[in-house]
C-alpha positions in Angstrom: 20.6 -10.8 36.9 19.7 -12.1 40.2 16.7 -11.2 43.0 17.6 -10.5 46.2 15.5 -10.9 49.0 15.3 -8.3 51.9 13.3 -6.4 55.0 11.7 -3.3 55.1 14.3 -2.5 57.8 16.9 -3.9 56.7 16.3 -2.1 53.3 16.1 1.4 55.2 19.0 1.2 57.0 20.6 0.6 53.8 19.2 3.7 52.2 19.7 5.4 55.4 15.6 6.4 55.3 13.3 6.2 58.4 10.7 3.8 58.1 6.9 4.0 59.0 5.0 0.5 59.5 6.3 -3.1 59.5 10.1 -3.5 59.6 9.8 -7.5 59.5 7.7 -6.9 55.2 10.2 -9.0 53.3 10.6 -7.7 49.8 10.9 -10.0 46.1 11.4 -7.1 43.7 10.3 -3.3 42.5 7.4 -2.7 40.4 5.6 0.5 38.9 2.3 2.2 41.6 0.1 0.8 38.9 1.6 -3.0 38.7 2.8 -3.5 42.1 1.9 -5.9 44.9 2.3 -7.0 48.7 5.9 -8.0 47.9 7.0 -5.6 45.5 8.5 -2.6 46.5 7.1 1.4 44.8 7.9 4.9 44.6 6.1 8.2 44.1 8.4 11.2 43.0 6.3 12.8 41.0 3.1 13.5 41.8 1.1 13.4 38.2 1.2 9.8 39.6 -0.2 10.3 43.1 -3.9 9.3 41.9 -2.5 5.6 41.6 -1.8 5.4 45.2 -5.5 4.6 46.5 -5.7 1.9 44.5 -1.8 1.6 45.3 -1.0 -2.9 46.5 2.5 -2.5 46.6 4.2 -3.6 50.5 6.2 -0.6 50.5 6.8 2.5 48.8 10.2 5.0 49.5 8.3 9.0 49.0 8.1 12.0 50.5 7.0 12.9 54.1 4.5 14.8 52.6 3.2 12.4 50.0 0.5 10.2 52.3 0.0 6.7 52.3 -2.8 3.9 52.4 -2.6 2.2 55.9 -0.9 -0.5 56.4 1.9 0.6 53.1 5.2 0.5 54.9 7.0 3.9 54.2 10.6 4.6 53.5 10.7 8.4 53.4 13.7 10.1 51.4 14.1 13.7 50.3 14.6 12.1 46.7 12.7 8.9 46.2 13.8 8.8 42.9 17.6 8.2 43.6 16.7 7.0 46.4 14.8 4.1 44.8 17.1 3.6 41.7 20.3 2.8 45.0 17.2 0.6 46.3 17.4 -1.1 42.7 21.3 -2.0 43.3 20.3 -3.4 46.8 17.4 -5.7 45.3 19.5 -7.0 41.9 22.9 -8.8 41.9 24.9 -7.0 38.4 24.7 -8.7 35.0 27.5 -11.4 34.7 28.6 -10.5 31.5 27.2 -12.7 28.2 30.9 -13.3 26.9 33.2 -15.4 28.7 36.0 -14.6 30.3 38.8 -14.5 28.1 39.2 -13.9 24.0 37.1 -15.9 21.9 39.1 -18.4 19.4 36.7 -16.7 16.0 37.9 -13.4 17.4 40.6 -11.3 15.1 43.2 -10.0 17.4 46.0 -7.7 15.4 49.5 -9.4 16.9 50.2 -5.3 18.2 47.4 -4.5 19.5 47.3 -4.7 23.0 44.5 -6.3 25.6 44.7 -5.6 28.8 43.9 -8.2 32.3 41.3 -9.9 32.7 39.4 -9.6 29.2 35.6 -11.0 28.1 36.0 -10.1 24.0 33.4 -12.2 22.1 33.0 -14.1 18.8 33.8 -12.7 15.5 35.5 -9.0 17.4 38.1 -8.2 15.1 40.9 -5.7 16.9 43.2 -3.4 14.3 47.1 -3.2 14.7 48.0 -0.5 17.0 44.6 -0.7 19.0 45.2 -0.4 23.0 42.1 -2.1 24.8 42.4 -1.8 28.9 41.9 -4.0 31.8 38.1 -6.0 32.1 36.7 -4.6 29.2 33.7 -6.5 27.7 33.9 -6.8 24.0 30.2 -7.9 22.5 30.0 -10.4 19.2 30.6 -8.5 16.0 32.4 -5.8 17.6 34.8 -3.7 15.7 37.7 -2.0 17.0 39.9 0.3 14.3 43.4 1.1 14.4 45.6 2.4 17.3 42.3 3.2 18.8 42.2 3.7 22.3 39.6 2.4 25.3 40.2 2.5 28.6 39.7 -0.2 31.6 36.0 -1.5 33.2 34.6 -0.8 29.2 31.0 -2.2 27.6 31.3 -2.4 23.9 28.1 -3.9 22.8 27.4 -6.2 19.9 28.2 -5.1 16.3 29.4 -1.4 18.1 32.4 0.1 15.4 35.0 2.1 16.9 36.9 3.4 14.0 40.7 4.3 13.7 42.6 6.4 16.3 39.8 7.4 18.6 40.4 7.7 21.9 37.8 6.4 24.8 38.0 6.8 28.8 37.6 4.8 31.7 33.8 3.2 32.4 32.1 3.6 29.0 29.7 1.9 27.7 28.6 1.6 24.4 25.5 0.8 23.0 24.3 -2.0 20.3 25.0 -1.1 16.6 26.8 2.2 17.8 28.9 3.9 15.1 31.6 6.3 17.0 34.4 8.1 14.2 32.7 7.4 11.2 33.5 10.2 8.5 31.2 13.3 9.1 29.0 14.6 6.6 31.0 17.1 4.3 31.0 18.2 1.1 32.0 21.2 -0.8 29.8 21.9 -4.4 31.8 22.2 -7.5 31.8 22.4 -11.4 31.2 18.2 -11.4 29.2 18.4 -8.5 29.7 18.0 -4.4 33.8 17.6 -3.6 34.1 15.6 -0.5 36.0 16.6 2.6 38.2 14.6 3.8 38.2 14.4 7.8 41.2 13.8 9.5 40.0 14.3 13.4 39.1 11.7 16.2 36.3 11.2 18.2 37.5 11.2 22.4 35.2 10.3 25.3 35.5 10.7 28.0 35.1 8.9 31.4 31.9 7.8 32.5 29.4 8.5 29.4 26.7 5.5 28.5 26.3 6.0 24.4 23.0 3.3 23.6 22.1 2.0 21.0 22.4 2.7 17.2 23.7 5.7 17.6 26.6 8.0 15.4 29.2 9.9 16.5 30.7 11.8 13.8 34.8 12.5 13.1 35.7 16.3 12.9 36.5 17.4 9.9 40.4 18.5 12.1 40.5 18.3 15.8 37.7 16.3 17.8 34.0 15.3 18.6 34.1 15.6 21.7 31.9 14.1 24.5 32.9 14.6 28.0 32.6 13.2 31.5 29.5 12.0 32.6 27.1 12.2 29.5 24.5 10.1 28.9 23.0 9.6 25.3 19.8 7.2 25.1 19.2 5.3 21.8 19.0 6.5 17.7 21.3 9.9 18.4 23.4 11.2 15.3 26.2 13.9 17.2 28.1 15.7 13.9 31.5 15.9 13.2 33.2 18.9 15.4 30.6 18.7 18.1 31.3 19.1 22.1 29.4 18.1 24.7 29.8 19.4 28.0 30.4 17.0 31.3 27.2 15.1 32.8 24.5 16.9 30.2 22.1 14.0 29.4 20.2 13.6 25.2 17.3 10.8 24.7 16.5 9.7 21.7 16.0 10.6 17.9 17.8 13.6 18.8 20.2 15.3 16.2 23.2 17.4 16.9 25.2 19.6 13.3 28.5 20.2 13.3 30.7 22.4 15.2 28.3 23.2 18.1 29.0 23.6 21.8 26.8 21.7 24.0 27.1 23.2 28.2 27.1 20.7 31.0 24.4 19.5 32.8 22.5 20.4 30.0 19.2 18.5 29.5 17.9 17.5 26.2 14.1 15.3 25.2 13.3 13.8 22.7 13.8 14.3 19.0 15.6 17.6 19.1 17.4 19.1 17.0 20.4 22.0 17.1 21.5 23.7 13.3 25.4 23.8 13.6 27.8 26.1 15.4 25.7 27.3 17.8 26.2 28.1 21.8 24.5 26.2 24.2 25.0 27.3 27.9 25.3 25.5 30.8 22.4 23.9 33.0 19.7 24.4 30.2 16.6 22.2 29.3 15.7 21.5 25.9 12.3 20.2 25.2 11.3 17.5 23.2 11.2 18.3 19.8 12.4 21.6 19.3 14.2 23.1 17.2 16.9 25.4 18.2 17.9 27.9 15.9 20.1 30.0 17.5 22.2 30.3 20.5 21.0 29.8 23.9 23.0 30.9 27.3 20.4 31.1 29.6 19.5 28.1 32.8 16.0 27.6 31.9 13.6 25.9 29.9 13.2 26.4 26.0 11.2 24.4 24.0 9.4 24.4 20.3 10.0 25.5 17.3 12.1 27.4 16.7 12.8 27.4 19.8 12.3 30.3 22.8 11.8 30.4 26.4 9.2 28.1 27.9 7.3 31.1 28.7 7.6 33.7 25.5 6.3 29.8 24.1 3.5 30.1 25.9 2.3 33.2 26.0 2.4 32.8 21.8 0.7 29.5 22.5 -2.2 31.4 24.6 -2.5 33.7 21.9 -2.6 32.0 18.6 -5.8 29.8 20.7 -7.6 33.1 20.4 -6.8 33.8 17.1 -9.8 32.4 15.6 -12.4 34.4 17.8 -10.7 37.1 16.6 -10.8 36.7 13.0 -14.1 36.6 13.4 -14.5 40.0 15.5 -12.4 41.5 12.2 -15.2 40.1 10.2 -17.7 41.1 11.8 -16.0 45.0 12.1 -15.3 44.5 8.5 -19.3 44.3 7.5 -20.1 46.5 10.4 -18.9 49.0 8.3 -19.5 48.1 5.0 -22.9 48.9 6.3 -22.3 51.9 7.6 -20.4 52.7 4.4 
C-alpha cells in the first residue's frame, strides 16, 4: 500500500474532528502510542494506555475531549477515537492493488460451463469447476479451488489455496483468507456393530454479504439445510464452524474458537479467542463471551459470560473471590478441628 502525507488541519477536516494545536503539521503515517515519533498520528481510546502519554512523541493524537495530552502535541478531538483512527488510516494509506493481474492466468483451469464476471483477477493454478459462477471484480489468488455449482457474488476476494467446495453460496464483498476451507463434510458418524457409520452431508453453506473470514478457518457443510454465516460477520483466523451452525448478523469471533454443530448464535455477538461452544445451543443477541470460555448451555443475556463452565461475569467473580479465600478457610477449619479434639 502507498502512503499519502496530509496536514493535521486537512485530516481533521476530513474526519470532522475539532483540532487543537498546529494545523500545518505534516503527518507521514500512523504508529502505536509507544512507538510514534513527530511525523506520526496515534490514538488513545483505551485508558489502560494513558500511562504512555507522558513519554509519547507523536505529532498528533486522536482522543477524547477530556484526555489531557503533552504540550506541543496536536489533538484531534473525537467521540470515538478508535473508529476515527481507522478512518484516518484509510485516508493516509491508499488501498492495496490486487497481487493478481487483471484477467485469467493461463495456468488456471476453468470449466467451460463456469461463468466468470467482468474484470476478473484469477491467479495461477486456480481451479474452477463446472457450473460455478464468479461475480464481477472478484480476485481469486493462486491455487484456490472453486467447486461445482458454487455461486460467488461481486467484489469478493478468495485467498491463496482457499477451498470452496461444491454448491456453496457466497454473497457480495466477501473476503476468504488463505487456506480456508468452506463446505467440507461435517464430523458426523453413527456407532454401529461395524464401527462408525459416516453420515453423508447433503446440505450446503451460505455466506452473507460483507463477511470477512480469516486464514485457515473451516466452515463445515450442513448435514441437511445450511450452515449460515450471515451479513457483516467477522471471523478471525483458525476458527472451526461445525455443520448446521447459524451465526447472526455482525457477530465477531476471535481466533481458535470452535462452535459445535447446530448451535445458533445471535446478532452482534462478540467472542474472545479460544472460546468453545457445545452443540445445539442458543446464544442470544449482543452477548459477549470471554476468551477461553467453555459454553455448555444456552444463554440469552446481553451481558458478559466467561469461565468454564461459562457463567455471567459477576457470578464468576464472586466464585473466584470465594475460591481465593479457600486456603485460609481450610486453615481455620483445621484449627477448629484441633481445638475440638483437645476439648473432647
